[in-house]
C-alpha positions in Angstrom: 10.3 -0.1 44.1 10.2 -1.5 40.5 9.4 -5.2 40.0 12.5 -7.4 39.4 11.1 -8.3 36.0 10.9 -4.6 35.0 14.4 -4.2 36.2 15.5 -7.2 34.1 13.9 -5.7 31.0 15.4 -2.3 31.7 18.8 -4.0 32.2 18.6 -5.7 28.8 17.7 -2.4 27.2 20.6 -0.7 29.0 23.1 -3.4 27.8 21.9 -2.7 24.2 22.5 1.0 24.7 26.0 0.4 26.2 26.9 -2.0 23.4 25.9 0.4 20.7 27.7 3.2 22.6 30.8 1.1 22.7 30.7 0.5 19.0 30.2 4.3 18.4 33.1 5.1 20.7 35.4 2.6 19.0 34.3 3.6 15.5 36.0 6.9 15.4 35.3 8.9 12.2 31.7 8.7 11.0 32.0 11.5 8.4 31.7 9.2 5.3 28.6 7.4 6.5 26.3 9.6 4.5 27.8 8.3 1.3 27.0 4.7 2.2 23.2 5.2 1.8 23.1 3.2 -1.4 24.9 0.4 0.4 22.4 0.4 3.2 19.4 0.5 0.9 20.8 -2.4 -1.1 21.3 -4.6 2.0 17.9 -3.7 3.5 16.2 -4.4 0.1 18.0 -7.7 -0.3 17.1 -8.8 3.3 13.5 -7.7 2.8 13.1 -9.6 -0.5 14.5 -12.9 0.7 12.6 -12.6 4.1 9.3 -11.9 2.3 9.8 -14.8 -0.1 10.9 -17.2 2.7 7.9 -16.2 4.8 5.5 -16.7 2.0 6.9 -20.1 1.1 7.1 -21.2 4.8 3.6 -20.1 5.5 2.0 -21.7 2.4 3.9 -25.0 2.9 3.4 -25.1 6.6 -0.3 -24.4 6.5 -0.9 -26.8 3.7 1.0 -29.5 5.6 -1.0 -28.9 8.8 -4.3 -29.1 6.8 -3.1 -32.4 5.2 -2.2 -33.9 8.5 -5.5 -32.7 10.1 -7.4 -34.4 7.2 -5.4 -37.6 7.2 -5.6 -39.0 10.7 -4.1 -42.3 9.6 -1.7 -43.2 6.8 1.6 -45.2 6.7 4.4 -43.1 8.1 2.2 -40.4 9.7 3.9 -40.8 13.1 7.3 -40.7 11.4 6.3 -37.5 9.6 5.1 -35.8 12.8 8.4 -36.8 14.5 10.3 -35.3 11.5 8.4 -32.1 11.9 9.5 -31.9 15.6 13.1 -32.7 14.7 13.2 -30.1 11.9 11.8 -27.5 14.3 14.7 -27.7 16.7 17.4 -28.8 14.2 20.5 -26.5 14.6 20.9 -24.0 11.7 24.4 -25.2 10.8 23.1 -28.8 10.6 20.3 -27.7 8.3 22.9 -26.0 6.1 25.1 -29.2 6.1 22.1 -31.4 5.3 21.0 -29.3 2.4 24.5 -29.2 0.9 25.0 -32.9 1.4 21.6 -33.8 -0.3 21.1 -31.1 -2.8 24.6 -29.9 -3.4 26.6 -30.4 -6.6 28.0 -33.7 -5.3 24.7 -34.7 -3.6 22.6 -37.7 -4.5 19.7 -35.6 -5.9 21.9 -34.0 -8.5 23.5 -37.3 -9.4 20.1 -38.9 -9.8 18.9 -36.1 -12.1 22.1 -36.4 -14.2 21.6 -40.2 -14.5 18.0 -39.6 -15.7 19.2 -37.0 -18.2 17.2 -34.3 -16.5 18.5 -30.7 -16.0 20.2 -30.1 -12.6 18.6 -28.1 -9.7 19.5 -24.5 -9.2 22.8 -24.0 -7.3 22.5 -24.4 -3.6 24.5 -21.3 -3.1 22.5 -18.2 -3.6 18.9 -17.1 -3.1 17.5 -20.5 -4.0 19.6 -22.2 -1.3 18.6 -19.5 1.3 14.9 -19.9 0.5 15.2 -23.7 0.8 17.0 -23.5 4.1 14.5 -21.0 5.6 11.6 -23.1 4.4 13.2 -26.3 5.9 13.5 -24.5 9.3 10.3 -22.4 9.4 7.7 -24.5 7.6 7.8 -27.2 10.3 7.2 -24.5 13.0 4.3 -23.1 11.0 2.9 -26.6 10.6 3.1 -27.4 14.3 1.4 -24.2 15.3 -1.3 -24.5 12.7 -1.9 -28.2 13.5 -2.3 -27.4 17.2 -4.7 -24.6 16.4 -6.7 -26.8 14.0 -6.8 -29.5 16.6 -8.6 -27.2 19.0 -11.6 -26.8 16.7 -14.6 -28.2 18.6 -15.8 -31.6 17.6 -19.3 -30.3 17.5 -18.4 -27.9 14.7 -17.0 -30.6 12.5 -19.9 -32.9 13.2 -22.3 -30.2 12.2 -20.3 -29.6 9.0 -20.6 -33.3 8.2 -24.3 -33.2 8.9 -24.7 -30.3 6.6 -22.7 -32.1 3.9 -20.0 -29.4 3.6 -17.8 -29.8 0.6 -14.1 -29.0 0.4 -14.4 -25.3 -0.1 -17.2 -25.0 2.5 -15.1 -26.8 5.1 -12.1 -24.7 4.3 -14.1 -21.5 4.5 -16.1 -22.1 7.6 -14.0 -24.5 9.7 -10.4 -24.0 8.8 -10.5 -20.4 7.4 -11.1 -18.7 10.8 -8.3 -20.6 12.4 -5.8 -19.8 9.6 -6.8 -16.1 9.6 -6.3 -15.9 13.3 -2.9 -17.6 13.4 -1.4 -16.5 10.1 -0.5 -12.8 11.0 1.5 -13.7 14.0 3.2 -16.6 12.3 4.0 -14.4 9.2 5.4 -11.6 11.4 7.5 -14.1 13.5 9.0 -15.9 10.5 9.7 -12.7 8.6 11.6 -11.3 11.6 13.6 -14.5 11.8 14.5 -14.5 8.1 15.2 -10.8 8.0 17.8 -11.2 10.7 19.1 -14.6 9.5 22.9 -15.1 9.8 24.2 -18.6 9.6 22.1 -19.6 6.6 22.9 -16.4 4.6 26.6 -16.6 5.6 26.9 -20.2 4.4 24.6 -20.2 1.4 24.4 -16.6 0.4 26.8 -16.9 -2.5 27.9 -13.2 -2.2 26.9 -9.8 -1.1 23.8 -9.7 -3.3 22.0 -11.8 -0.7 23.4 -10.3 2.5 21.4 -9.4 5.5 22.3 -6.8 8.1 23.5 -9.6 10.5 26.0 -10.8 7.8 27.1 -7.2 7.0 27.7 -6.5 10.7 29.8 -9.7 11.0 31.8 -8.8 7.9 32.4 -5.3 9.3 33.6 -6.6 12.6 35.4 -9.9 11.7 36.9 -9.1 8.3 37.2 -5.3 8.0 37.4 -4.4 11.7 35.2 -1.4 10.8 33.5 -0.4 14.1 31.9 2.7 12.5 30.1 0.6 9.8 29.1 -2.0 12.4 27.6 0.7 14.6 25.7 2.2 11.7 24.4 -1.2 10.6 23.5 -2.2 14.2 21.6 1.0 14.8 19.7 0.6 11.5 18.7 -3.0 12.5 17.6 -1.9 15.9 15.5 0.9 14.5 14.0 -1.4 11.9 13.4 -4.2 14.4 11.7 -1.9 17.0 9.7 -0.3 14.2 8.5 -3.6 13.0 7.6 -4.8 16.5 5.8 -1.5 17.2 3.8 -1.9 14.0 2.8 -5.4 15.2 1.8 -4.0 18.5 -0.5 -1.5 16.9 -1.9 -4.2 14.7 -2.6 -6.4 17.7 -0.2 -9.2 16.6 1.7 -11.1 19.3 4.1 -14.0 19.4 2.5 -17.3 18.1 2.1 -20.3 20.4 5.4 -22.1 20.7 3.8 -25.6 20.9 0.5 -27.1 20.1 -1.0 -30.5 20.6 -2.6 -32.1 17.5 -6.0 -33.8 17.9 -7.3 -35.2 14.5 -11.0 -34.9 14.0 -13.4 -36.7 11.6 -13.8 -34.2 8.8 -16.4 -33.9 6.1 -13.7 -33.4 3.4 -11.6 -36.4 4.4 -12.9 -38.7 1.6 -12.5 -36.4 -1.3 -10.3 -38.2 -3.8 -8.9 -35.1 -5.5 -8.0 -33.7 -2.1 -6.2 -36.9 -1.2 -3.9 -36.4 -4.2 -3.3 -32.8 -3.2 -2.5 -33.8 0.3 -0.1 -36.5 -0.9 1.7 -33.9 -3.1 1.9 -31.5 -0.1 3.3 -34.2 2.2 5.9 -35.2 -0.4 7.0 -31.7 -0.9 7.3 -31.1 2.8 9.3 -34.2 3.3 11.7 -33.1 0.5 12.2 -29.8 2.3 12.5 -31.1 5.9 14.3 -34.5 5.4 17.8 -33.2 4.3 18.9 -32.3 7.8 18.1 -35.8 8.9 19.2 -37.6 5.7 22.4 -35.7 5.6 23.6 -36.8 9.0 22.6 -40.5 8.7 25.9 -41.3 7.1 27.6 -40.0 10.2 26.7 -43.2 12.1 29.6 -45.0 10.5 32.0 -42.3 11.5 31.0 -41.8 15.1 34.4 -43.2 16.3 36.0 -40.0 15.1 34.3 -38.2 17.9 36.8 -39.7 20.3 39.1 -36.8 19.3 40.0 -34.6 22.2 39.1 -31.4 20.4 35.5 -32.7 19.7 35.1 -33.9 23.3 36.2 -30.5 24.6 33.8 -28.8 22.1 30.9 -31.1 23.3 31.6 -30.3 27.0 31.8 -26.6 26.2 28.6 -26.7 24.2 26.7 -28.5 27.0 28.0 -26.1 29.7 27.2 -23.0 27.7 23.7 -24.4 26.8 23.0 -25.1 30.5 24.0 -21.7 31.6 22.1 -20.0 28.7 19.0 -22.0 29.7 19.3 -21.0 33.3 19.7 -17.3 32.5 16.9 -17.4 29.9 14.4 -19.1 32.3 15.1 -16.6 35.1 14.6 -13.7 32.8 11.4 -15.1 31.4 9.9 -15.8 34.8 10.8 -12.3 36.1 9.4 -10.6 33.0 6.2 -12.7 33.0 5.7 -12.0 36.7 6.2 -8.3 36.0 3.6 -8.4 33.2 0.8 -10.3 34.9 1.2 -9.7 38.6 -0.2 -6.7 40.3 -0.3 -5.6 43.9 -4.1 -5.7 44.1 -4.4 -9.0 42.2 -6.3 -7.4 39.2 -5.2 -8.2 35.7 -3.1 -5.5 33.8 -3.6 -6.3 30.1 -1.7 -3.3 28.9 1.4 -4.2 30.9 1.2 -7.8 29.7 0.9 -6.6 26.1 3.9 -4.3 26.5 6.1 -7.1 28.0 4.9 -9.5 25.2 6.2 -7.0 22.6 9.4 -6.4 24.6 10.2 -10.1 24.4 9.5 -10.2 20.7 11.6 -7.1 20.1 14.7 -9.1 21.3 14.5 -10.9 18.0 15.5 -7.7 16.3 18.7 -7.4 18.4 21.8 -7.8 16.3 23.9 -10.3 18.3 27.2 -9.5 16.7 26.9 -5.8 17.3 25.7 -6.4 20.8 28.6 -8.7 21.6 31.2 -6.6 19.9 30.0 -3.4 21.7 30.2 -5.1 25.1 33.5 -6.6 24.2 34.9 -3.1 23.4 33.7 -2.0 26.9 34.9 -5.0 28.8 38.3 -5.7 27.1 40.0 -3.3 29.5 39.0 -5.6 32.4 39.3 -9.2 31.1 41.0 -11.3 28.4 39.0 -12.2 25.2 38.4 -15.8 26.2 36.9 -14.8 29.5 34.7 -12.2 27.9 33.6 -14.8 25.3 32.6 -17.3 28.0 30.5 -14.6 29.6 28.9 -13.1 26.5 28.1 -16.3 24.5 25.6 -17.7 27.0 24.2 -14.3 27.7 23.4 -13.6 24.1 22.1 -17.2 23.5 19.8 -16.7 26.5 18.5 -13.5 25.0 17.9 -15.0 21.6 15.9 -17.9 23.2 14.0 -15.5 25.5 11.0 -14.9 23.2 10.4 -18.7 23.0 10.8 -19.3 26.7 8.7 -16.3 27.5 5.9 -17.6 25.3 5.9 -20.9 27.2 6.1 -19.4 30.7 3.9 -16.3 30.4 0.6 -18.1 29.9 1.2 -20.1 33.1 1.9 -16.9 35.1 -1.1 -15.3 33.6 -3.3 -18.3 34.6 -2.0 -18.2 38.2 -2.6 -14.5 38.4 -6.2 -14.9 37.1 -7.0 -17.8 39.5 -5.2 -16.8 42.6 -4.0 -13.2 42.2 -6.7 -11.5 44.3 -6.6 -14.1 47.0 -2.8 -13.9 47.3 -3.0 -10.1 47.4 -5.7 -10.2 50.2 -3.5 -12.7 52.2 -0.4 -10.6 51.5 1.4 -13.5 49.9 4.2 -12.0 47.8 7.8 -12.5 46.6 9.3 -15.9 47.1 6.4 -17.1 49.2 4.0 -16.5 46.3 6.4 -18.1 43.9 6.7 -21.2 46.1 3.0 -21.5 47.1 1.0 -20.1 44.2 3.1 -20.2 41.0 5.3 -23.3 41.4 2.6 -25.9 40.7 1.7 -24.1 37.4 5.2 -23.1 36.4 7.0 -26.4 36.9 6.2 -27.9 33.5 6.6 -24.7 31.5 9.9 -23.8 33.2 11.4 -27.1 32.4 10.0 -26.9 28.9 11.5 -23.5 28.4 14.8 -24.6 29.8 14.9 -27.5 27.3 14.0 -25.3 24.4 16.6 -22.7 25.4 19.2 -25.4 25.8 18.4 -26.9 22.4 18.6 -23.5 20.7 21.8 -22.6 22.4 23.4 -26.0 21.7 23.1 -25.5 18.0 23.8 -21.8 17.8 26.4 -20.7 15.2 25.8 -17.0 15.8 28.0 -15.4 18.4 30.5 -18.3 18.5 31.4 -17.5 14.9 32.8 -14.2 16.2 34.4 -15.5 19.4 35.2 -19.1 18.5 38.8 -20.3 18.1 41.6 -21.2 20.3 40.3 -22.8 23.5 36.7 -21.6 23.0 35.2 -24.0 20.5 31.7 -25.6 20.4 30.1 -28.3 18.3 28.7 -25.8 15.8 32.1 -24.2 15.4 33.8 -27.5 14.9 31.1 -28.6 12.4 31.6 -25.4 10.4 35.4 -25.9 10.5 35.1 -29.5 9.2 32.7 -28.4 6.5 35.1 -25.6 5.4 37.9 -28.2 5.3 35.7 -30.6 3.3 36.0 -33.3 6.0 32.4 -34.3 5.4 32.6 -37.6 7.2 33.6 -36.0 10.5 31.1 -33.2 9.8 28.3 -35.8 9.4 29.2 -37.5 12.7 29.2 -34.2 14.6 25.9 -33.1 12.9 24.3 -36.4 14.0 25.2 -35.8 17.6 23.9 -32.3 17.4 20.6 -33.4 15.9 20.2 -36.1 18.5 20.8 -33.8 21.4 18.6 -31.0 20.0 15.8 -33.4 19.1 15.9 -35.0 22.6 15.8 -31.6 24.3 13.0 -30.4 21.9 10.9 -33.5 22.5 11.2 -33.2 26.2 10.3 -29.5 26.0 7.2 -30.3 23.9 6.0 -33.0 26.3 6.5 -30.8 29.3 4.8 -27.9 27.7 1.8 -30.0 26.6 1.2 -31.6 30.0 0.2 -28.4 31.9 -2.2 -27.4 29.1 -3.9 -30.7 29.2 -4.2 -30.5 33.0 -5.7 -27.0 32.7 -8.2 -28.1 30.1 -9.2 -31.0 32.3 -9.6 -28.7 35.3 -11.9 -26.3 33.5 
């Protein structure tokens, strides 16, 4: 009998096929699709261009910031900057968009300051420049966290030897930092590129027109505006093919999902006293703060307007968001545990690296899943059996759980692999399997990662403005939906208050997830 994790992965694949089939069945006439080739090429080229630029900028800024923090173990505001990195990593997308508009928009303080100084204004926030800025604000902190954690794992002996050999800046970068950067950069670049290529909320809010559209936005427009199921099916099929092809290429290249969290541990470094490098690091930190601070600065003004949250609609939206986030976290964690167990458990207790590698890539492939096409296809199939609101309540947490699955899997899979390596053969010889193995063997190692994954999944679901943009309205409203509605109505004071609550909730969940994820790693390091 197949492992439950294999069944779970197969079920996800089957749901994708059913959803795509539902779109095809509802689409009707596909005879004119061949003439849309220029349209498809234009969208793919646009998405590829902005994703490549976003990835390059995020990787450069995130890596430079990690190096600066690694070199500068102490400076005023360092702890605050590290906290800002953590907050920016989990900040809801719609809040990032709101913060950028509030700070860098036409009526924002930055443009006003430039005008007062007689300087030329910044490029418009709507368009490619705004998309790049938003993607860098969201992804550069993630790159910095991963790189900082990887640099923190460089042995002290290596840096002490570099100091004894009087390494200069370039020697330290080449021999100490270079190997770490080369090891982490491919996975980070691939991950960030896939996120930016499939970006929705940022491009929808800041795109400034069809010239900067992605496949996700095009699918949304086909379904929500034009009700063109045929075009949505075509776009969804294209994105699935491109996403699976990209993930398959990563598999052949040996690239896997980057570490979701990393603990920093500053070292004494031979290049720490270089004066020129201090100026470079100060410039990098200033640039990073300028990119990451708007989501926080933009919502600070919401403190004075928190009383507006006593509105019944906002209270209902908060309750709905929390309930959907909790359900999405539960589904996500269950799927991640089952898939990780399928990847790293064997009947004879021996490791199965090929199976683990295949499941790792399967979890990454989910990022290429077009959520709107997925939800719309399932809706077409299910609308005969339930009303739209009921279908939305079922599909929103399901899709949010799937979108968070790659992150949760990356937290849980190492713990399952560690348990299999330590106790797999003994458990197999004692015939401990199923729930008994989960309770006796895996639970001690999984407790922290599971709670961390649940917190991360809840934080991502809480701020999601993806599927709810398609199903939201009427009685089904969430905080991101209300925030987008207030922004569209130019009720910025209420929007700031809502954004402040969202940032606080997401940051709290993200901080809890990071601490829970870090504790098991420290325990494992201590035990070895």
